C-alpha positions in Angstrom: 0.0 0.0 0.0 2.8 2.4 0.9 4.6 1.6 -2.3 1.3 2.3 -4.2 1.0 5.7 -2.6 4.6 6.6 -3.3 4.2 5.7 -7.0 1.0 7.7 -7.1 2.7 10.8 -5.7 5.5 10.5 -8.2 3.0 10.3 -11.0 1.0 13.2 -9.7 1.2 16.4 -12.0 2.1 18.5 -8.9 5.2 16.4 -8.3 7.8 17.5 -10.8 11.3 17.2 -9.3 13.1 17.9 -12.5 11.1 21.1 -13.0 11.7 22.2 -9.4 15.5 21.5 -9.7 15.5 23.3 -13.1 13.7 26.3 -11.6 16.1 26.5 -8.7 19.0 26.5 -11.1 17.4 29.2 -13.1 16.8 31.3 -10.0 20.4 30.8 -8.9 21.7 31.8 -12.3 19.5 34.8 -12.4 20.8 35.8 -8.9 24.4 35.3 -10.0 23.8 37.5 -13.1 22.2 40.3 -11.1 25.2 40.3 -8.6 27.7 40.2 -11.5 25.9 43.2 -13.1 26.0 45.2 -9.9 29.7 44.3 -9.4 30.5 45.4 -13.0 28.7 48.7 -12.3 30.8 49.2 -9.1 34.1 48.5 -10.9 33.3 50.6 -13.9 32.2 53.6 -12.0 35.5 53.6 -10.0 37.6 53.1 -13.1 35.8 56.1 -14.7 36.0 58.4 -11.7 38.8 60.8 -11.1 39.5 61.6 -14.8 39.5 65.4 -14.0 41.2 65.1 -10.7 44.6 64.2 -9.3 46.2 62.3 -6.4 44.6 62.5 -3.0 46.8 63.8 -0.3 46.9 60.5 1.6 47.7 58.6 -1.6 50.9 60.7 -1.9 51.8 59.6 1.6 51.1 55.9 1.0 53.2 56.0 -2.1 56.0 57.4 0.1 55.5 54.7 2.7 55.8 52.1 0.0 59.3 53.4 -0.7 60.2 53.0 3.0 58.8 49.5 3.7 58.7 48.8 7.4 56.6 46.9 10.0 54.8 50.0 11.0 54.2 53.7 10.5 53.2 56.5 12.9 49.6 56.6 11.7 48.8 53.1 10.4 50.0 49.5 10.3 52.1 48.3 7.3 49.7 46.5 5.0 48.6 49.6 3.0 52.3 50.3 2.2 52.8 46.7 1.0 49.6 46.9 -1.1 50.8 50.2 -2.6 54.2 48.6 -3.3 52.5 45.7 -5.1 50.4 48.1 -7.2 53.5 50.1 -8.1 55.4 46.9 -9.0 52.6 45.4 -11.2 50.8 48.4 -12.5 53.0 51.5 -12.0 52.4 54.8 -10.1 49.8 56.3 -12.3 46.5 57.3 -10.7 44.5 54.6 -12.4 47.1 52.1 -11.4 47.1 52.8 -7.7 43.3 53.0 -7.5 42.7 49.7 -9.3 43.1 47.5 -6.3 40.8 49.6 -4.1 38.2 49.4 -6.9 38.6 45.6 -7.0 38.2 45.5 -3.2 35.1 47.6 -3.4 33.7 45.2 -6.1 34.4 42.3 -3.8 32.6 44.1 -1.0 29.4 44.2 -3.1 29.7 40.5 -3.9 30.5 39.6 -0.3 27.4 41.4 0.9 25.3 39.2 -1.4 27.1 36.1 -0.3 26.4 36.9 3.4 22.7 37.5 2.5 22.6 34.0 0.9 24.2 32.4 3.9 21.6 34.0 6.1 18.8 32.4 4.0 18.3 35.1 1.4 17.2 34.2 -2.1 17.5 36.1 -5.4 15.8 39.3 -4.2 17.6 39.5 -0.9 21.0 39.0 -2.5 20.4 41.6 -5.1 18.9 44.2 -2.6 21.8 43.7 -0.2 24.4 44.1 -3.0 22.5 47.1 -4.4 22.5 48.8 -1.0 26.3 48.4 -0.6 26.7 49.8 -4.1 24.4 52.7 -3.5 25.8 54.0 -0.2 27.7 57.2 -1.0 30.0 56.8 2.0 31.1 53.3 0.9 31.4 54.5 -2.7 33.7 57.4 -1.6 35.9 55.1 0.5 36.4 52.6 -2.3 37.5 55.3 -4.8 40.8 56.1 -3.1 43.9 54.1 -2.2 43.6 53.8 1.5 43.1 51.2 4.3 39.4 52.1 4.3 38.9 50.4 0.9 40.2 47.1 2.2 38.9 47.2 5.8 35.4 46.0 4.9 36.8 42.8 3.3 38.4 41.8 6.7 35.3 42.7 8.8 32.8 41.1 6.4 35.1 38.1 5.8 35.2 37.4 9.5 31.4 37.8 9.7 30.9 35.3 6.8 33.2 32.8 8.5 31.3 33.1 11.7 28.0 32.4 9.9 29.6 29.4 8.3 30.9 28.1 11.6 27.4 28.4 13.2 25.7 26.7 10.2 28.1 23.9 9.7 29.7 23.4 13.1 33.1 23.2 11.4 35.2 24.9 14.0 38.3 24.5 11.9 37.1 27.5 10.0 38.3 29.6 13.0 41.8 29.2 11.5 40.7 31.3 8.5 39.0 33.7 10.8 42.3 34.2 12.7 44.2 34.8 9.5 41.7 37.4 8.3 41.7 39.1 11.7 45.5 39.2 11.8 45.8 40.7 8.4 42.9 43.0 9.3 45.0 44.3 12.2 47.9 44.8 9.9 45.6 46.9 7.7 43.9 49.1 10.4 43.8 49.0 14.1 40.0 49.3 14.2 40.0 45.6 13.4 40.6 45.2 17.1 37.3 46.9 17.9 35.3 44.7 15.6 37.1 41.5 16.7 36.4 42.4 20.3 32.8 43.0 19.3 32.5 39.5 18.0 34.0 38.1 21.2 31.5 40.2 23.1 28.7 38.8 21.0 29.8 35.3 21.5 29.8 35.8 25.3 26.2 37.1 25.3 24.8 34.3 23.1 24.6 30.6 23.0 27.6 30.6 20.7 29.7 31.1 23.8 30.4 27.4 23.6 32.8 28.2 20.8 35.1 29.6 23.5 35.6 26.0 24.6 36.9 25.0 21.2 40.7 24.8 20.9 40.3 26.1 17.3 39.1 29.5 18.4 42.2 29.9 20.7 44.4 28.7 17.9 42.8 31.3 15.7 43.6 34.0 18.3 47.2 32.8 18.4 47.4 33.0 14.6 46.0 36.5 14.6 48.5 37.6 17.3 51.4 36.1 15.4 50.5 37.9 12.2 50.1 41.2 14.2 53.2 40.6 16.2 55.7 42.4 13.9 53.7 45.6 14.0 53.3 45.2 17.8 57.1 44.9 18.2 57.6 47.9 16.0 55.2 49.9 18.1 57.0 48.9 21.3 60.3 49.8 19.8 59.0 53.3 18.8 56.9 53.8 22.0 53.5 53.5 20.3 53.5 56.6 18.1 49.9 55.9 17.1 48.7 56.5 20.6 50.7 59.8 20.8 49.2 60.8 17.4 45.7 60.2 18.6 46.3 62.2 21.8 47.6 65.1 19.8 44.6 65.0 17.4 42.2 65.1 20.4 44.1 68.1 21.9 44.2 70.0 18.7 40.4 69.9 18.1 41.0 69.1 14.4 38.1 66.7 14.1 34.5 68.0 14.1 32.9 66.8 17.4 29.8 64.8 16.9 27.1 63.9 19.4 25.7 60.4 19.1 22.6 61.8 17.5 24.6 63.8 15.0 26.8 60.8 14.3 24.0 58.5 13.4 22.3 61.3 11.5 25.4 61.5 9.3 25.4 57.7 9.0 21.8 57.8 7.7 22.8 60.3 5.0 26.1 58.7 4.0 24.7 55.2 3.9 21.8 56.6 1.7 18.5 57.4 3.5 16.7 54.8 1.6 18.8 52.0 3.1 17.7 53.0 6.6 14.8 50.5 6.7 17.2 47.9 5.4 19.8 48.2 8.2 17.2 48.7 10.9 15.6 45.4 9.7 19.1 43.9 9.8 19.3 44.7 13.5 15.8 43.3 14.0 16.9 40.1 12.2 19.9 39.5 14.5 18.1 40.4 17.8 14.5 39.4 17.4 13.9 37.0 14.6 13.9 33.2 15.0 16.0 32.7 11.9 18.6 35.3 13.0 18.9 34.0 16.6 21.9 31.6 15.8 23.8 34.6 14.4 22.9 37.1 17.2 26.6 37.5 18.0 26.9 39.6 14.8 24.2 41.9 16.1 26.0 42.4 19.4 29.3 42.9 17.5 27.7 45.7 15.5 26.3 47.4 18.5 29.5 47.0 20.4 31.6 48.4 17.5 29.2 51.4 17.1 29.3 52.2 20.8 33.1 52.1 21.0 33.5 54.3 17.9 31.0 56.9 19.2 32.7 56.9 22.6 36.3 57.2 21.3 36.4 59.0 18.0 33.2 59.4 16.0 34.4 60.0 12.5 31.5 59.2 10.3 33.4 56.7 8.1 34.7 54.5 11.0 31.5 52.5 11.1 31.1 52.0 7.3 32.6 48.5 7.2 29.9 47.2 9.5 26.9 48.3 7.5 26.9 45.6 4.8 26.5 43.0 7.5 23.2 44.7 8.4 22.3 45.2 4.7 22.6 41.5 4.2 20.4 40.6 7.1 17.9 43.3 6.5 17.5 42.2 2.9 16.5 38.7 4.1 13.8 40.3 6.3 12.4 42.4 3.5 12.5 39.6 1.0 10.2 37.5 3.3 7.9 40.5 3.9 7.6 41.3 0.2 7.4 37.8 -1.0 3.7 37.7 -1.0 1.1 37.7 -3.8 1.2 41.3 -5.1 2.0 43.1 -8.3 5.7 42.8 -9.2 6.2 46.5 -9.5 5.6 46.9 -5.7 8.5 44.6 -5.0 10.8 46.3 -7.4 9.8 49.9 -6.7 12.2 50.3 -3.7 15.3 48.9 -5.5 14.5 51.0 -8.5 14.1 54.1 -6.5 17.3 53.3 -4.5 19.3 52.8 -7.7 17.9 56.1 -9.3 18.6 58.2 -6.2 22.0 56.6 -5.8 22.9 57.8 -9.3 21.9 61.3 -8.3 24.0 61.2 -5.1 27.0 59.5 -6.6 28.7 62.7 -7.9 28.7 64.0 -4.3 30.8 61.0 -3.2 33.2 60.3 -6.1 34.7 62.7 -8.7 32.7 61.7 -11.8 32.0 65.4 -12.7 34.6 68.1 -13.6 35.1 70.6 -10.8 33.1 73.4 -12.4 30.2 71.0 -13.1 30.3 69.6 -9.6 30.0 73.1 -8.1 27.0 73.9 -10.2 25.5 70.4 -9.4 25.8 70.8 -5.6 24.4 74.3 -5.7 21.4 73.0 -7.7 20.8 70.2 -5.2 21.7 72.2 -2.1 23.7 69.2 -0.9 27.3 68.5 0.0 29.3 65.7 1.7 29.6 66.1 5.5 32.8 67.8 6.8 35.0 65.7 9.1 37.6 68.3 10.0 37.5 71.9 11.1 39.7 73.2 8.2 38.4 76.1 6.2 37.1 74.9 2.8 37.3 76.4 -0.7 34.8 75.7 -3.5 35.2 72.0 -3.2 34.8 69.6 -0.2 38.0 68.4 1.4 37.9 64.9 -0.2 37.9 66.6 -3.7 40.0 69.7 -2.9 42.9 67.5 -1.6 43.2 66.1 -5.1 44.4 69.4 -6.6 47.6 71.4 -6.7 50.2 68.9 -5.9 51.9 68.6 -9.3 51.8 72.4 -9.7 53.4 72.8 -6.3 56.2 70.4 -7.2 56.8 72.4 -10.4 57.0 75.6 -8.4 59.6 74.1 -6.1 61.5 72.7 -9.0 61.9 76.2 -10.5 63.3 77.5 -7.2 65.6 74.5 -6.9 66.9 74.6 -10.5 67.6 78.4 -10.2 70.2 77.6 -7.5 73.9 77.4 -8.5 74.7 73.8 -9.5 77.2 73.4 -6.7 74.6 74.4 -4.1 71.8 72.0 -5.3 73.3 68.8 -3.9 73.4 70.4 -0.4 69.9 71.8 -0.6 67.1 70.1 1.3 63.4 70.5 0.4 61.3 70.7 3.6 57.6 70.0 3.6 55.3 70.9 6.5 53.1 67.9 5.9 53.2 64.5 4.2 51.2 65.8 1.3 53.8 68.4 0.4 56.7 66.0 0.9 54.9 63.2 -0.9 54.2 65.4 -3.9 57.9 66.2 -4.2 58.8 62.5 -3.9 56.3 61.5 -6.6 56.6 64.3 -9.1 60.1 65.5 -8.2 62.3 62.9 -9.9 61.1 64.0 -13.3 61.8 67.6 -12.4 65.3 66.9 -11.0 64.4 67.2 -7.4 65.8 65.1 -4.5 63.5 63.4 -2.0 61.8 65.7 0.4 62.2 65.8 4.2 59.5 66.6 6.8 58.7 66.2 10.4 55.1 65.1 9.7 54.0 61.6 10.6 56.4 58.9 9.4 58.5 61.4 7.5 60.0 62.3 10.9 61.2 58.8 11.4 62.9 58.8 8.0 65.1 61.6 9.2 66.9 64.5 7.5 68.7 62.4 4.9 72.1 63.7 5.9 71.4 67.4 5.2 73.0 69.9 7.4 70.6 72.9 7.0 73.1 75.1 5.2 70.6 75.4 2.2 66.9 74.6 2.6 63.8 75.3 0.5 61.0 75.5 3.0 57.3 75.1 1.9 54.6 76.9 3.9 56.7 78.5 6.6 56.3 81.6 8.6 59.0 84.1 7.8 59.5 85.3 11.3 59.9 81.8 12.6 62.4 80.9 9.9 64.4 84.1 10.5 64.9 83.0 14.1 66.5 79.7 12.9 68.4 80.8 9.7 70.9 83.6 9.0 69.2 84.4 5.7 65.6 83.9 4.6 64.1 84.9 1.2 60.5 84.5 -0.1 60.9 83.0 -3.5 57.5 81.8 -4.7 53.9 81.3 -3.9 51.8 78.2 -4.3 48.1 78.2 -5.0 45.4 76.5 -6.9 41.8 77.6 -7.3 40.4 74.2 -6.3 42.8 73.1 -3.6 42.3 73.4 0.1 43.0 76.9 1.5 45.8 75.6 3.7 47.6 74.5 0.6 48.0 78.1 -0.6 51.3 79.1 0.8 54.7 80.9 0.3 57.9 79.1 -0.5 61.1 80.3 1.2 64.8 79.8 0.4 66.8 79.6 3.7 70.5 79.6 4.3 72.7 79.0 7.3 70.8 77.0 9.9 72.1 78.2 13.2 72.2 74.7 14.6 73.0 71.4 12.8 69.8 69.9 11.3 70.3 66.6 13.0 70.5 68.3 16.4 67.2 70.2 16.0 65.4 67.4 14.2 63.5 66.2 17.3 62.0 69.7 17.4 60.4 69.4 13.9 58.4 66.4 14.9 54.7 66.9 14.0 52.4 64.0 14.7 48.8 65.3 14.3 
């Protein structure tokens, strides 16, 4: 009788296993195609952006760090210098070359968001919505467009989150080994990895997943992360933790715009795109209140812990960006279930379509796809501008755009001064920059102009020293004449540097100074500027 019922069920028109399998394959292929299209859009927009702009100030510094490879730097761990070194080795030093790897990292971030959504139970719509949210967020778009640690940081955070989900789902605790490796390299990329890693431990302690703490694989993973981070830790011990001194100086200077928790999350809503707010709020609900999200609640606590620490310590708006795709993925799963009911298709697609359309409108505010003159007219028409993160006075462009202008012209101005000196004086003439942008511009553009490497007291340039110069002949960028006259026997203003689109603090005078009253190596500790 049972055999008869089984045969009858198989012969029933409603039982079509081949058709069900085929449909699942088609849905999977469609989801893959959607994600690939979004990834292609992400990559192409970054490859196109910046055509009318130049190197960002921090990019000049990372290029300089890649010429002084070490296990640490005053203001960051060493991985970004090694990434820059690899980009220079394989692709060269051109602007498209050094921004290619960040663009690829951003593309992987979009794909990884969709992958996390799938692991959390999301189907085609959830995966596409999660990836689209990551692509649409102006803050994430801006961070992925420049060579910096921020472009690679989300891959470490999200990679660890994905591995934690896989450990929970499969019970394969050997995956903690990969978690430890990612966390270790994440620490070598940016110290904020420590905050997110501590958040995951905090989340494990507060949930049933605390049993993972009894697994030897978790402790082995911790040891692996520590060993990967150890060279930088030893470097910091050797140099007396300059990063902590730097952070203390920044707080004392009042350089960063202070943000209350309300103002901080207000800027997060704007920079993550206001239309993604229901998505990431749903993500928090998924981790804390839904039955399907309960096994992964540690990630919800990790997000809350990370946000709380960042707000308490140093609430720069972009510090929390790497954590949002983890919410996008979970929120997309929630909204997929809510919208997956009998209703017209347009109601399901209206939100993603509106998100994509408004993202296209906001994108020029985040990345330089418009020429400067067009950008200025565009922002005036929209009455919108990116949020300021520092207290510097601004020109016609926001700081993230303005700091991409004037560097090559500045190097050319200094080169004219240097080449006007007598040939026998030039080898003894140092070029001193007040910040790493000025010094980095000389180091990048200077060789073609006949200039020697620059010296500076700013950040890691201070550790690289005065290069054997005595101070008998120095070209000083952006100095105060009265201060220079107290140190040199002769001071002459020889040029002025300015650019209509650069930051106002990069409009300065250039001085030629002779006869430093004390040997340069003796007064070098006084030029240290870590801020």
